[in-house]
C-alpha positions as CSV (number, residue, x, y, z in Angstrom):
1,M,2.0,42.2,26.6
2,L,5.0,44.3,25.8
3,P,6.7,43.6,28.9
4,A,6.2,40.1,29.0
5,L,7.4,40.1,25.4
6,A,10.4,41.9,26.2
7,V,11.6,39.9,29.3
8,A,10.9,36.5,27.4
9,T,13.2,37.8,24.7
10,A,15.8,38.7,27.1
11,V,15.5,35.6,29.0
12,V,15.8,33.4,25.8
13,T,19.0,35.7,24.5
14,Y,20.6,34.8,27.7
15,F,20.3,31.0,27.3
16,L,21.4,31.6,23.6
17,I,24.6,33.2,24.9
18,I,25.2,29.9,27.2
19,L,24.4,27.7,24.3
20,G,26.9,29.6,22.2
21,S,29.6,29.3,25.0
22,T,28.8,25.3,25.0
23,V,29.5,25.4,21.0
24,R,32.8,27.3,21.8
25,V,34.2,25.3,24.6
26,T,33.4,22.0,23.0
27,E,35.0,23.0,19.6
28,S,31.7,22.6,17.9
29,G,32.0,25.6,16.0
30,M,32.8,23.8,12.7
31,G,30.2,21.1,13.6
32,C,28.3,22.3,10.3
33,P,31.0,23.4,7.8
34,G,28.1,25.2,5.8
35,W,25.5,27.7,6.5
36,P,22.7,28.4,7.0
37,L,22.1,24.8,6.4
38,C,24.1,21.9,8.2
39,Y,25.5,19.3,5.9
40,G,22.4,20.3,3.4
41,Q,19.9,19.4,6.4
42,L,17.4,21.2,8.4
43,G,16.6,18.2,10.7
44,P,18.7,16.9,13.4
45,I,22.2,15.8,12.9
46,D,23.4,12.3,14.3
47,H,26.8,13.8,15.4
48,F,27.3,15.5,18.8
49,H,29.1,18.7,17.3
50,S,26.8,19.0,14.4
51,L,23.7,18.6,16.4
52,L,25.1,21.2,19.0
53,E,26.0,23.6,16.3
54,Q,22.9,23.3,14.6
55,S,20.6,23.7,17.9
56,H,22.7,26.9,18.3
57,R,21.4,28.2,14.9
58,Y,17.8,27.0,15.9
59,V,18.0,29.2,19.1
60,V,19.2,31.9,16.8
61,A,16.1,32.0,14.6
62,L,13.9,32.0,17.7
63,V,15.8,35.1,19.4
64,T,15.5,36.7,15.8
65,V,11.8,36.1,15.9
66,L,11.5,37.2,19.5
67,V,13.5,40.6,18.9
68,V,11.3,41.5,15.9
69,L,8.3,40.9,17.7
70,T,9.4,43.0,20.7
71,A,10.2,45.8,18.3
72,V,6.9,45.6,16.6
73,A,5.0,45.7,19.8
74,A,7.1,48.6,20.9
75,F,6.2,50.5,18.0
76,R,2.6,49.6,18.4
77,W,2.3,50.2,22.0
78,A,5.0,52.1,23.2
79,R,5.9,54.7,20.1
80,N,6.4,57.8,22.4
81,N,8.6,56.2,24.7
82,R,12.1,56.5,23.6
83,S,13.5,54.5,26.5
84,V,11.6,51.5,25.2
85,L,11.4,52.0,21.4
86,I,15.0,52.9,20.7
87,P,16.7,49.8,22.3
88,A,13.9,47.6,20.8
89,V,14.7,48.9,17.4
90,G,18.5,48.5,18.0
91,A,18.2,44.9,19.2
92,V,16.8,44.1,15.4
93,V,20.2,46.0,14.0
94,L,22.3,44.2,16.2
95,I,20.9,41.0,15.6
96,A,21.3,41.2,11.8
97,I,24.7,42.1,12.3
98,Q,25.3,39.2,14.6
99,I,23.7,36.7,12.0
100,V,26.1,38.0,9.4
101,L,29.1,37.7,11.7
102,G,27.8,34.0,12.2
103,A,27.9,33.2,8.8
104,I,31.3,35.0,8.1
105,T,32.8,32.9,11.3
106,V,31.8,29.6,9.7
107,V,32.9,30.8,6.0
108,T,36.3,31.6,7.7
109,H,36.6,28.6,9.8
110,N,36.4,30.2,13.1
111,A,39.1,33.0,12.4
112,P,39.9,34.5,15.8
113,F,39.0,37.9,14.6
114,T,35.6,36.9,13.5
115,V,35.2,34.7,16.8
116,A,36.1,37.8,19.0
117,L,33.7,39.9,17.1
118,H,30.9,37.6,16.9
119,L,31.2,37.3,20.9
120,L,31.3,40.9,21.6
121,T,28.1,41.4,19.0
122,G,26.5,38.8,21.2
123,L,27.2,40.6,24.6
124,L,25.6,43.6,23.1
125,V,22.7,42.1,21.8
126,L,22.2,40.5,25.4
127,A,22.6,43.8,27.1
128,I,20.2,45.4,24.7
129,T,17.4,43.0,25.2
130,W,17.8,43.4,28.9
131,V,17.5,47.5,28.6
132,T,14.5,46.9,26.6
133,A,12.9,44.7,29.2
134,A,14.0,47.0,32.2
135,A,12.6,49.8,30.6
136,T,9.2,48.3,30.1
137,L,8.9,47.7,33.7
138,V,10.2,50.8,35.1
139,A,9.0,54.1,33.7
140,R,11.5,57.1,33.3
141,R,11.2,59.8,35.7
142,P,11.9,63.2,34.8
143,S,15.0,64.5,36.5
144,P,17.3,67.7,36.1
145,G,21.0,67.1,35.9
146,R,23.4,64.1,35.7
147,R,21.1,60.9,35.8
148,L,23.9,58.6,36.7
149,H,27.0,58.8,38.8
150,P,30.4,58.1,36.5
151,L,30.7,54.9,38.8
152,A,28.0,53.1,37.1
153,W,29.6,53.8,33.7
154,W,32.9,52.6,34.9
155,T,31.6,49.4,36.4
156,L,29.5,48.8,33.1
157,G,32.7,49.4,31.0
158,A,34.7,47.1,33.4
159,T,32.2,44.2,33.2
160,L,32.3,44.2,29.4
161,L,36.2,44.2,29.3
162,L,36.0,41.4,31.8
163,L,34.0,39.1,29.5
164,V,36.2,40.0,26.5
165,S,39.2,39.3,28.5
166,G,38.0,35.9,29.4
167,S,37.0,35.3,25.9
168,I,40.7,35.8,24.9
169,V,41.9,33.5,27.5
170,V,39.8,30.6,25.8
171,D,40.2,31.5,22.2
172,G,43.9,32.4,22.8
173,G,44.5,28.8,24.3
174,A,45.4,30.2,27.8
175,S,43.0,28.4,29.5
176,Y,45.5,25.8,30.7
177,S,48.5,27.8,31.1
178,C,48.2,28.6,34.7
179,P,47.4,25.4,36.9
180,S,47.4,27.5,40.0
181,W,45.1,30.4,41.5
182,P,45.2,33.3,42.1
183,F,48.9,33.8,41.1
184,C,49.9,32.0,38.3
185,T,52.5,29.3,38.5
186,A,53.2,28.4,35.0
187,S,54.2,25.0,34.0
188,S,57.6,24.5,32.0
189,G,57.2,25.2,28.2
190,V,54.3,27.3,28.6
191,P,54.8,30.3,26.3
192,A,55.2,33.6,27.9
193,P,52.3,35.3,26.0
194,L,49.8,32.7,27.4
195,I,50.9,33.7,31.0
196,I,50.4,37.4,30.1
197,I,47.2,36.7,28.8
198,Q,46.2,34.8,32.0
199,Y,47.6,37.7,34.2
200,S,45.8,40.5,32.4
201,H,42.3,38.5,32.7
202,R,42.9,38.1,36.4
203,L,44.0,41.9,36.7
204,V,40.7,43.0,35.1
205,V,38.8,40.5,37.6
206,L,40.4,42.3,40.6
207,L,39.5,45.9,39.0
208,T,35.8,44.7,37.9
209,T,35.7,43.3,41.7
210,V,36.5,46.7,43.1
211,L,34.2,48.7,41.1
212,L,31.0,46.3,41.7
213,A,31.6,46.4,45.1
214,L,31.8,50.1,45.1
215,F,28.6,50.4,42.9
216,A,26.6,47.6,44.9
217,M,27.4,50.0,48.0
218,R,26.3,53.0,46.3
219,V,23.1,51.5,45.2
220,A,22.3,50.2,48.9
221,R,23.1,53.6,50.2
222,R,21.6,56.0,47.6
223,W,19.1,54.2,45.5
224,R,16.6,53.1,47.9
225,T,13.7,54.5,46.1
226,V,14.7,52.6,42.8
227,P,12.5,49.8,42.5
228,G,14.4,46.2,42.3
229,A,17.8,48.0,42.4
230,R,18.7,46.8,46.1
231,L,17.6,43.1,45.1
232,T,19.6,43.3,41.8
233,A,22.6,44.6,43.5
234,D,22.8,42.0,46.2
235,L,22.3,39.1,43.2
236,V,25.2,40.6,41.2
237,A,27.3,40.5,44.4
238,L,26.5,36.7,45.0
239,L,26.9,36.2,41.4
240,L,30.4,37.8,41.7
241,L,31.7,35.5,44.7
242,A,30.5,32.4,42.9
243,Q,32.2,33.6,39.7
244,I,35.4,34.1,41.5
245,A,35.1,30.6,43.0
246,V,34.6,28.9,40.0
247,G,37.4,30.7,38.2
248,G,39.8,29.3,40.5
249,L,38.2,25.9,40.1
250,V,38.7,26.3,36.3
251,A,42.4,27.1,36.9
252,T,43.3,24.4,39.3
253,T,41.4,21.6,37.9
254,G,42.5,21.8,34.4
255,A,39.6,23.7,32.9
256,P,37.2,21.0,32.4
257,E,34.2,21.8,29.8
258,T,31.5,21.9,32.2
259,L,33.3,24.3,34.7
260,Q,33.9,26.7,31.5
261,D,30.5,26.6,30.7
262,L,29.3,27.6,34.2
263,H,32.0,30.1,34.6
264,L,30.6,32.0,31.2
265,A,27.1,31.6,32.5
266,L,28.0,33.2,35.7
267,A,30.0,36.0,33.5
268,A,27.1,36.6,31.3
269,A,24.6,36.8,34.4
270,I,26.8,39.5,36.2
271,W,26.8,41.4,32.9
272,V,23.0,41.3,32.8
273,G,22.6,42.4,36.3
274,V,24.9,45.5,35.7
275,V,23.2,46.4,32.7
276,V,19.8,46.3,34.4
277,L,21.3,48.2,37.3
278,V,22.4,50.8,34.8
279,T,19.4,50.8,33.0
280,L,17.2,51.2,36.4
281,G,19.2,54.2,37.6
282,W,19.0,56.2,34.1
283,Q,15.2,55.3,34.1
284,T,14.8,56.8,37.6
285,G,17.4,59.6,37.6
286,A,18.8,57.7,40.8
287,D,22.1,60.0,40.9
288,A,20.4,63.1,39.9
289,G,19.8,64.5,43.3
290,S,23.7,63.6,44.4
291,S,25.0,66.6,42.8
292,R,22.4,69.1,44.2
293,R,22.8,67.7,47.8
294,A,26.6,68.1,47.3
295,A,26.1,71.7,46.3
296,R,23.8,72.6,49.3
297,S,26.6,70.9,51.8
298,E,29.3,73.5,50.6
299,P,29.6,76.7,52.7
300,G,28.1,79.8,51.2
301,S,26.0,77.5,48.6
302,G,22.7,78.4,50.0
303,P,19.8,80.1,47.6
304,P,20.5,83.6,46.4
305,A,19.4,86.4,48.6
306,D,16.3,88.4,47.5
307,P,17.6,92.0,46.5
308,V,14.3,93.3,47.6
309,R,14.7,92.0,50.9
310,R,18.2,92.9,51.1
311,K,17.2,96.6,50.4
312,I,14.5,96.6,52.9
313,G,16.8,95.2,55.4
314,S,19.5,97.9,54.9
315,A,16.9,100.8,54.8
316,R,15.7,99.4,58.5
317,S,19.3,99.5,59.7
318,T,19.9,103.0,58.5
319,E,16.6,104.2,60.2
320,E,17.5,102.4,63.5
321,S,21.2,104.2,63.4
């Protein structure tokens, strides 16, 4: 029951992120100027923006219930499994912070700072729910030494930076500043800061693409015994190719709302894939043996000689001489 509940929570949280993106790109964030009710109503609203914003709040309520139930189930059935219990309880804390930030965002009329914090916390909630789900499916293996290569952490950080930089492009009004791809040929009259935002995002895309490619190749070569790792890495690679193509379409077609939604949905899916890969590697200690193999390959790095055998050998050589 716990794995099923954790996976359901993670999947619904992913769709919550996508719905939140739809609210943002359609500028429906102020469709309900009050909080938690929308114009003092609980039921459906007859205006598109209000209905979209209120639907987002309903899904937040559903995710909150699922997160709490997952934490309760983890405490009930996996109390001694810290790999499951800690992220499950951490998700409750993060979702509480996210709800408060959502209320502050409405009260401050979508202030850029609160919107950025709201998105960042949402991505962390998405990540921790998938960490919980993956940890319930793959047991933690004891392993000495370093459990993960630094490349895994670099890729994880770069992917998060990619999503944050993409959010800055949208919230900063830079989506329409570069109608060309991959280089930025700005239209006349476009402010220089918007061009800088676009170029910065595209440089982050390039960096993340390189790291993801290196990470996927490492998974394919060294993580063969990790269940589900190769399939997840292949899926992330396909999603990345689709994301780059959609990014080019967003830039060259005037950034329509549908493509912007698809762009963020793919980015969130890549984020989920990287989080799951890192969790699988950590649970199984996928890179724990790499340092030992490297040590064995160095000259003179074999096991230390037995002092007793060394003395016997020297005594025999003396007798022979």
